[in-house]
Backbone bond lengths (Angstrom), bond angles and torsions (degrees), N, CA, C in turn:
res aa  C-N    CA-C-N  psi(-1)  N-CA   C-N-CA  omega(-1)  CA-C   N-CA-C  phi
1 M - - - 1.442 - - 1.539 108.43 -
2 T 1.320 117.18 136.31 1.459 120.21 -179.78 1.530 110.39 -78.44
3 D 1.328 114.78 163.30 1.466 119.37 177.60 1.522 111.04 -53.07
4 A 1.339 116.37 -44.99 1.464 120.11 -176.85 1.521 111.93 -62.22
5 A 1.328 117.56 -33.61 1.458 120.82 -179.17 1.534 111.99 -75.61
6 L 1.315 117.82 -17.78 1.467 121.11 -178.80 1.513 112.96 -80.40
7 I 1.327 117.62 -22.57 1.457 121.59 -178.24 1.529 108.35 -110.04
8 V 1.319 116.33 124.33 1.462 121.00 -177.67 1.522 109.98 -131.75
9 S 1.325 114.67 161.30 1.463 120.86 177.25 1.528 107.76 -134.74
10 D 1.308 115.77 125.72 1.463 122.12 -179.22 1.524 106.66 -139.73
11 P 1.322 117.90 124.50 1.463 119.41 -176.94 1.532 113.78 -58.58
12 R 1.319 117.54 -18.35 1.467 120.99 -179.86 1.526 112.75 -85.48
13 I 1.340 116.46 -10.41 1.454 120.98 -178.24 1.528 109.24 -118.35
14 M 1.309 116.48 120.06 1.476 122.62 178.12 1.535 111.12 51.28
15 T 1.315 116.25 41.90 1.476 124.17 -179.52 1.520 113.82 50.69
16 G 1.325 116.47 31.23 1.457 120.80 175.33 1.508 115.49 87.75
17 K 1.329 117.46 0.86 1.464 119.04 177.87 1.514 109.15 -64.81
18 P 1.314 118.65 145.17 1.473 120.52 177.63 1.523 110.44 -61.78
19 V 1.330 115.59 130.19 1.466 122.97 -178.79 1.515 110.02 -130.09
20 V 1.323 114.88 164.69 1.459 121.06 172.13 1.529 106.32 -73.46
21 R 1.327 116.48 129.15 1.464 122.10 -177.37 1.532 110.52 -50.01
22 G 1.350 114.96 133.80 1.454 121.03 177.08 1.516 114.76 79.32
23 T 1.345 117.23 5.90 1.458 121.12 179.77 1.526 109.30 -134.54
24 R 1.295 115.35 178.10 1.460 122.08 171.64 1.533 108.85 -112.49
25 I 1.325 116.28 23.17 1.458 122.24 178.82 1.524 108.31 -86.40
26 T 1.330 115.73 113.15 1.461 119.69 -176.56 1.514 111.93 -82.79
27 V 1.318 114.00 155.91 1.472 120.67 174.03 1.526 108.11 -60.49
28 V 1.313 117.16 -39.57 1.463 120.87 -179.71 1.521 111.14 -60.26
29 L 1.325 117.76 -42.54 1.477 121.10 178.49 1.524 110.20 -59.19
30 I 1.315 116.43 -46.25 1.465 120.85 179.74 1.512 110.64 -60.81
31 L 1.334 116.83 -46.56 1.467 120.74 180.00 1.523 110.98 -63.87
32 E 1.325 117.48 -42.39 1.466 120.23 179.85 1.526 111.61 -60.87
33 K 1.321 115.38 -44.34 1.477 118.93 -178.57 1.523 111.29 -66.52
34 L 1.323 117.45 -41.34 1.469 120.54 178.89 1.529 110.50 -68.46
35 A 1.340 116.43 -41.06 1.469 120.46 -178.89 1.526 111.98 -65.95
36 S 1.330 116.59 -27.04 1.465 119.43 -179.72 1.535 112.41 -88.44
37 G 1.336 115.88 9.49 1.452 119.52 175.29 1.510 115.02 104.92
38 G 1.342 116.54 -1.96 1.460 119.08 177.41 1.520 111.21 -69.35
39 T 1.302 116.34 161.60 1.455 121.95 178.98 1.520 109.36 -123.74
40 E 1.333 115.40 170.23 1.471 119.56 172.66 1.511 109.76 -54.85
41 A 1.314 117.00 -42.12 1.451 121.96 -179.12 1.534 112.20 -61.69
42 D 1.329 117.30 -27.87 1.462 121.58 176.32 1.534 110.75 -79.82
43 L 1.318 115.70 -41.90 1.461 120.93 -174.90 1.524 113.62 -68.77
44 L 1.316 116.56 -41.69 1.466 120.27 -172.80 1.532 113.48 -60.30
45 P 1.332 119.74 -49.03 1.469 117.76 178.60 1.530 113.15 -70.23
46 A 1.323 116.72 -28.26 1.460 120.93 -179.55 1.528 111.74 -72.51
47 H 1.320 116.57 -24.87 1.470 122.82 -177.71 1.521 107.96 -134.52
48 P 1.323 117.35 84.09 1.479 121.28 -172.17 1.534 115.36 -57.02
49 R 1.323 118.52 -24.48 1.473 120.62 179.99 1.534 111.86 -84.97
50 L 1.306 117.10 -5.92 1.453 122.30 179.62 1.532 109.87 -84.95
51 T 1.331 116.26 143.84 1.461 121.95 178.15 1.531 109.39 -123.04
52 R 1.315 115.16 164.07 1.474 119.52 175.08 1.530 110.02 -58.87
53 E 1.326 115.44 -41.59 1.481 119.92 -179.77 1.528 110.59 -60.77
54 A 1.331 116.77 -38.88 1.466 120.29 179.55 1.527 111.31 -68.41
55 I 1.324 117.39 -38.23 1.464 120.45 176.45 1.528 109.79 -62.40
56 H 1.315 116.51 -44.89 1.462 120.21 179.00 1.536 110.94 -65.74
57 A 1.326 116.75 -36.15 1.471 120.44 177.41 1.532 110.36 -64.90
58 A 1.322 116.70 -39.12 1.464 120.73 178.74 1.531 110.62 -64.65
59 L 1.319 116.50 -42.67 1.468 119.74 177.25 1.520 111.25 -64.53
60 S 1.315 116.64 -41.63 1.462 121.26 178.77 1.541 110.36 -64.15
61 F 1.332 116.11 -42.16 1.457 120.73 178.48 1.528 109.95 -60.48
62 A 1.327 116.71 -46.55 1.474 120.79 -178.93 1.529 110.24 -61.85
63 L 1.327 117.24 -42.63 1.459 120.87 178.72 1.519 110.76 -61.47
64 Q 1.328 117.37 -46.01 1.462 120.16 179.59 1.523 111.00 -63.54
65 A 1.338 117.21 -39.26 1.462 120.38 179.62 1.524 110.83 -63.25
66 I 1.313 117.34 -41.72 1.462 120.85 179.34 1.519 110.62 -67.98
67 R 1.303 115.80 -44.34 1.483 119.52 178.61 1.520 111.65 -62.00
68 S 1.303 116.66 -38.24 1.471 121.19 -175.45 1.511 112.44 -88.26
69 D 1.336 116.62 -8.77 1.451 121.06 -174.56 1.533 110.04 55.50
70 V 1.330 115.71 46.09 1.456 122.28 -177.88 1.519 109.32 -74.95
71 V 1.325 116.19 136.32 1.453 122.47 175.60 1.520 107.61 -119.83
72 Y 1.323 116.24 131.23 1.462 120.95 178.66 1.532 108.23 -101.73
73 P 1.330 116.65 104.34 1.476 118.20 -178.27 1.526 110.72 -67.85
74 M 1.301 114.73 141.23 1.465 120.45 177.42 1.524 108.11 -85.90
75 Q 1.313 115.29 139.54 1.440 120.58 177.21 1.520 109.17 -83.08
76 R 1.297 117.01 131.78 1.467 119.96 179.81 1.521 110.03 -84.73
77 A 1.303 115.15 141.87 1.464 119.92 178.10 1.529 108.78 -67.90
78 S 1.318 116.44 140.20 1.458 120.93 -179.49 1.502 111.91 -81.44
């Protein structure tokens, strides 16, 4: 599976925030944990469904979003 296929966004899951496919683990959670000094070795046992490839995909996704200046519009409740 490619990096792009590992990160998905669905408005029904975590209000549309980008997550690791098949989980409710958000890209933001991964970034927050790494930014606060956590490592892959810390994340993997804490989140058994997370893989090294998914962590790298989250980092790649974040980099592409920053480079592209991507904005994810929030859907308003009807």
